[in-house]
C-alpha positions in Angstrom: -25.5 -6.4 -12.3 -24.6 -5.7 -8.7 -23.3 -2.2 -8.0 -19.8 -1.4 -6.8 -19.1 0.1 -3.6 -18.0 3.3 -5.4 -21.4 3.6 -7.1 -23.5 3.8 -4.0 -24.4 7.2 -2.7 -25.6 8.3 0.8 -29.1 6.9 1.3 -28.8 4.1 -1.1 -29.8 0.6 -0.2 -26.9 -1.7 -0.4 -27.0 -5.2 -1.5 -23.7 -6.7 -2.8 -21.0 -9.3 -2.3 -17.9 -7.7 -0.9 -14.6 -8.9 0.7 -13.9 -8.3 4.4 -10.6 -6.4 4.3 -10.3 -5.8 8.1 -12.2 -6.9 11.2 -11.5 -5.6 14.7 -13.3 -6.7 17.8 -14.3 -3.9 19.8 -16.6 -3.1 23.1 -19.2 -0.4 23.3 -19.3 1.8 26.4 -21.8 -0.7 27.9 -19.5 -3.4 27.3 -21.1 -5.0 24.3 -19.2 -6.7 21.6 -19.3 -5.4 18.1 -17.2 -5.8 15.0 -15.5 -2.7 13.2 -15.5 -4.0 9.6 -13.9 -2.7 6.4 -15.2 -4.0 3.3 -13.7 -3.9 -0.4 -14.2 -4.6 -3.8 -12.4 -3.8 -7.0 -13.5 -0.2 -7.0 -13.2 0.9 -3.2 -13.2 0.2 0.4 -16.1 1.2 3.0 -16.3 0.7 6.8 -19.3 -0.5 8.9 -20.1 -1.7 12.4 -21.8 -5.0 13.2 -23.4 -4.4 16.6 -24.0 -7.0 19.3 -21.7 -9.3 17.4 -22.1 -12.9 18.6 -19.2 -15.3 19.3 -20.0 -17.2 16.0 -20.1 -14.0 14.1 -16.7 -12.8 15.5 -15.3 -16.2 14.4 -17.0 -16.2 10.9 -16.4 -12.5 9.7 -12.7 -12.5 9.4 -10.3 -10.7 6.8 -10.4 -12.5 3.6 -13.9 -13.8 3.7 -16.4 -13.0 1.0 -19.7 -11.8 2.3 -23.2 -10.9 1.3 -23.7 -7.4 2.8 -27.0 -5.6 3.1 -27.6 -2.3 4.6 -27.6 1.5 3.7 -24.9 3.8 2.9 -24.4 7.0 4.9 -21.5 9.2 6.2 -20.0 9.6 9.6 -17.4 12.5 10.1 -17.4 13.1 6.3 -16.3 9.4 5.7 -18.6 7.0 4.0 -19.8 3.9 5.9 -22.6 1.1 5.7 -25.3 0.8 8.4 -25.5 -3.0 8.3 -28.8 -4.7 8.4 -27.8 -8.2 7.5 -24.5 -10.0 6.9 -23.6 -13.5 5.9 -20.9 -15.7 4.4 -21.0 -16.1 0.5 -21.4 -19.9 0.7 -24.4 -20.7 -1.6 -24.1 -22.3 -4.9 -23.0 -19.9 -7.7 -21.8 -17.2 -5.4 -18.3 -15.7 -5.6 -15.6 -17.5 -4.0 -12.5 -16.0 -5.3 -11.1 -13.0 -3.2 -8.9 -12.0 -6.1 -12.1 -10.8 -7.9 -12.5 -8.1 -5.1 -9.0 -6.7 -5.3 -7.8 -3.4 -6.8 -4.8 -3.8 -9.1 -1.9 -1.9 -10.3 -2.9 0.1 -13.5 -0.1 -1.8 -15.4 0.2 -5.5 -16.5 2.6 -7.5 -14.3 4.8 -8.5 -17.3 5.1 -4.9 -18.4 5.8 -3.7 -15.0 8.6 -6.3 -14.4 10.2 -5.6 -17.9 10.4 -1.9 -17.1 11.9 -2.6 -13.7 14.4 -4.7 -15.2 15.6 -1.7 -17.4 16.1 0.2 -14.3 18.0 -2.5 -12.6 20.4 -2.5 -15.6 20.7 1.3 -15.2 22.3 0.7 -11.7 25.9 0.4 -13.0 27.6 0.2 -9.7 28.5 -3.6 -9.4 27.7 -4.2 -5.6 24.4 -2.4 -5.6 23.5 -4.1 -8.8 24.2 -7.5 -7.6 22.3 -6.9 -4.3 19.1 -5.6 -6.1 19.1 -8.7 -8.5 19.7 -11.2 -5.5 16.8 -9.6 -3.4 14.5 -9.2 -6.3 15.1 -12.9 -7.1 14.6 -13.8 -3.3 11.1 -11.9 -3.2 10.1 -12.0 -6.8 6.5 -13.0 -6.4 5.9 -11.1 -3.4 7.3 -7.9 -4.7 5.4 -8.0 -7.9 2.0 -8.7 -6.1 2.0 -7.2 -2.7 0.5 -3.7 -2.0 2.6 -0.9 -0.7 0.5 -0.2 2.4 -2.6 -1.7 4.2 -4.8 1.4 3.6 -2.9 4.6 2.6 -1.0 4.9 -1.0 -0.9 2.2 -3.5 -3.0 -0.1 -1.3 -3.7 -2.5 -4.0 -2.3 -5.6 -5.5 0.9 -5.0 -7.2 1.1 -1.5 -5.4 4.5 -2.2 -4.0 6.2 -2.9 -7.4 4.2 0.0 -9.0 5.3 2.5 -6.3 8.9 1.5 -6.7 8.6 1.8 -10.5 7.1 5.2 -10.2 9.9 6.4 -8.1 12.5 4.9 -10.4 10.9 6.9 -13.3 10.9 10.1 -11.1 14.6 9.3 -10.1 15.5 9.1 -13.8 14.0 12.4 -14.6 15.6 14.2 -11.5 19.1 12.9 -12.4 18.7 14.2 -16.0 17.9 17.7 -14.6 20.6 17.5 -11.8 23.7 15.5 -13.0 25.5 16.0 -9.6 23.2 13.2 -8.3 24.6 9.7 -8.4 22.2 8.0 -10.7 23.0 4.4 -9.8 22.7 5.3 -5.9 19.4 7.1 -6.4 17.9 4.2 -8.6 19.1 1.7 -6.2 17.3 3.2 -3.4 14.2 3.7 -5.5 14.1 0.0 -6.5 14.9 -1.3 -3.1 13.5 1.3 -0.4 10.1 -0.5 0.2 11.0 -4.0 -0.3 10.7 -4.7 3.5 7.1 -4.4 3.1 6.9 -8.1 1.8 8.0 -8.8 5.5 5.9 -6.0 7.1 2.6 -7.1 5.3 0.7 -10.5 5.0 -0.1 -10.2 1.3 -2.5 -8.7 -1.2 -5.6 -10.2 0.1 -7.2 -8.6 3.2 -3.8 -7.1 4.0 -2.7 -7.0 7.7 0.6 -6.2 9.3 2.7 -9.1 10.4 4.1 -9.4 13.8 7.6 -8.4 12.7 5.9 -5.7 10.6 4.3 -4.1 13.7 7.2 -4.8 16.2 10.2 -3.6 13.9 8.9 -2.1 10.7 9.7 -2.4 6.9 12.7 -0.1 6.9 14.7 -2.0 9.6 13.5 -5.4 8.2 14.8 -4.5 4.8 18.2 -3.3 6.2 18.6 -6.6 7.7 17.9 -8.6 4.5 20.3 -6.2 2.6 23.0 -7.3 5.2 22.4 -10.9 5.0 22.4 -10.6 1.2 25.7 -8.8 1.2 27.2 -11.5 3.3 25.9 -14.2 1.0 27.6 -12.5 -1.7 30.8 -12.1 0.1 30.5 -8.2 0.2 32.3 -6.1 2.9 29.4 -4.6 4.9 31.9 -1.9 6.1 32.7 -0.9 2.4 31.4 2.7 1.8 29.2 1.7 -1.0 27.5 -0.7 1.4 26.9 2.1 3.9 25.8 4.5 1.6 23.0 2.2 0.0 22.0 1.3 3.5 21.7 5.0 4.6 19.7 5.8 1.5 17.2 3.1 2.6 17.1 3.8 6.3 16.6 7.6 5.7 13.8 7.4 3.1 11.0 8.4 5.5 12.9 11.5 6.3 12.0 12.1 9.9 12.6 10.0 13.1 9.0 10.4 14.1 7.9 9.0 10.6 10.0 5.9 11.1 13.3 6.6 9.6 16.2 5.4 12.1 18.4 8.3 10.7 17.6 11.5 8.8 18.9 11.9 5.3 22.5 13.1 5.3 23.6 12.8 1.7 21.9 14.3 -1.4 20.6 11.1 -2.8 18.9 10.1 0.5 17.2 13.4 0.7 16.0 13.3 -3.0 14.7 9.7 -2.4 12.6 10.9 0.6 11.2 13.7 -1.3 10.4 11.6 -4.3 8.8 8.9 -2.0 6.6 11.6 -0.4 5.5 12.9 -3.8 4.4 9.7 -5.3 2.6 8.6 -2.1 0.8 12.1 -1.9 -0.2 12.0 -5.6 -1.5 8.5 -5.3 -3.7 9.4 -2.3 -5.0 12.6 -3.8 -5.7 10.7 -7.1 -7.5 7.9 -5.5 -9.8 10.4 -3.4 -10.5 12.7 -6.6 -11.5 9.7 -8.8 -14.4 9.2 -6.4 -15.2 13.1 -6.5 -17.5 15.0 -8.7 -16.1 17.9 -10.5 -16.9 21.1 -8.3 -16.9 19.2 -5.0 -14.4 18.5 -2.5 -13.0 14.9 -1.9 -13.4 12.8 1.4 -10.8 13.8 4.0 -7.4 12.0 3.4 -5.9 10.6 6.5 -2.5 10.3 5.1 -2.5 14.0 4.0 -3.4 15.5 7.7 -6.9 14.7 7.1 -7.3 17.3 4.5 -9.8 17.2 1.6 -9.2 18.4 -1.9 -11.3 20.3 -4.4 -11.8 18.8 -7.9 -11.9 21.8 -10.4 -13.2 21.4 -14.0 -9.7 21.8 -15.8 -8.9 20.8 -19.3 -6.1 18.4 -19.7 
């Protein structure tokens, strides 16, 4: 049986079918074309450069294509990479042809995830917010359940968007139990909706890329637009304070202007949602890195956590 990306160690010869997750055309200092590639399977991602890439190779090796990868695993700046010796499309009889087989998935079945999300929707008892959530979840049902939450950082797997939203709803439910002064309906509404704009920011679960609107506008503003459009369809007054509060919670959830929030949190529920979002994203990034780390060693550096690496101690659960 072919080894998975995660099972290769430095110095190992690599001979596997993988999915091209990303492919950027770049130039060396000498002006020669090469492809900066990211490969993936259901265990992990790994990068590699295809030097002196021809026009045909640039046209062939694009995101979403399954390839036969041969080379040697090594590390560069403490990050794993593949020194590519041979690369070709998987196009022979009997070779894998379903990109979905190379994707990581949320650690919960889709039907279970949806059922639990529905329970949290019902817990949003403010009528305006509840109707908005149900409308937007209906409009983007399949995308919300199957898209990743990011291209490469936290929850970057199929179903990651809805799983991340569910995780925050769970956290919000616990926080409200501890701090009853927090408005439960508003915090849950924000938890459920805050990242829904990623269905417009990202291309989908296979070889995820940023869309043009995603690059130029971003998921926070894209979602705010959808909230306003949905409110108008439902004949809600967008100047109603309940509408403004929900929009603020969504718009402020990245916390800082330099992190993409058009405004900073100015109500308690917005600040709490921002903190929960950071917590869940950070734990997911650390967990993904530590899952690939031997006990007693440090993980690879995590770009989304200030390029720090984390130690994996031998602790009993």
